[in-house]
C-alpha angles and dihedrals in degrees: 000000000000127000120226126190116244118258112271093257092051091046090053090050091049091051091049091050092048092048091048091051091049094050094047099042109030109028116092127247138051119328090247090061093046090053090047088056086070095047118099093238099182095046091044091049092051090051094048090046091051092050092046091055096052113115111245123216109255091244091058098050100078096049097039102037091036092054091047092050092048092049093054098033097243111181099235097177087067093055118107094228138040114264094251090055091068106090096199145012089257091054089054091049093050093043122145121231127240110278115272098020095113108040117182116244112248117275118267129170110293096359122172115185128199112273093201148024102256149100125285104232102168139014139162147105125317104239128178088355092300136118126188122250100187139307091021095304108145130206132190118255091203090058092044087056091041097163096044108092091193098054090127088078088077090067110124092016129112138266130201122184121204121191122206117207123204091264094057131099105263105208120103122218136199110270100198146031108257151091123291112238107175147001131195146164132214122203107220147138125305108228116158116260100214124125093274092054099043089050097049113021108083118229090000098164095048091048099049129081110270147161128214137206123191130194138179114226121244134183109005089001094055110138096034133099119195129193120191113200116196107206119202126212143186107317088004101092093139111090103162128188111206114260094237090073096049099072091226092304131119114248106243118248087239112008143049147215140215121265115218095244096279110190118252132187131202110274096026115134110271102169149308138249115218093218115345139303142131139308120205114200116202117194123195139135137116091302099041089112088062093051123094133180116246092195127035102170143011131056125326134187131210109281098018115130115259098175148331143181113304 
């Protein structure tokens, strides 16, 4: 009896089946994550993004966008516009709020306010270059800030991670008074950032697509340096830094550049998520040892105080 190799097409199918069996049976984590390992996340995200940006006929907006908002619990009375004035699903997701709904808490020494509406899911000290994702899973701050050659200066500082669900307001705002020093973007994977993923996918934040914005504190925030890292996720490929911080340049697909210390104030536009994801705040600087979080879990809204000098 002689053995013959399968035809190339059959061999390819066999390899796909073996890989599928391996992913489903032997990789750790919930079944939903194992199945997602087989899903073409970047291609799927591009498709969903394209669909979300299609202009809807006015007659379709109330039933389609209204059903979507009801399903996720979006607070439509807070939105700046009437539902039928949003031309697409993406426009609804990146909606602005009515003026005055998110006032900034008054300035105090060392204040850092929430940049987003979201839920604080992790916080702590940066030790040995590591921050904690969830359930004890560490990730490397230097890799999170891939294009910042001086990321080691965040050693001994603090991290706070805020998760945005689909119902949340998806614009990101400046959390401190200061001067913007750098912006960057990292092309990466697009794993989801829900509880199942953060608890089971190692180094999730340093693997996913992300953009970062860094500022040096001034005035009452003197002595602090804050980096806001916008982490993308499945179907959330759009992590957008506001144009005012880009000095008329295009943010590289995978790279960054310094900003000539452009002034920023709490509440200014920092960026936008096209759909929802996660913001990691990193807090360092000469007075980081004097800074303490006032909140380490639970929900937070734009402008609410997250921490200050003791």
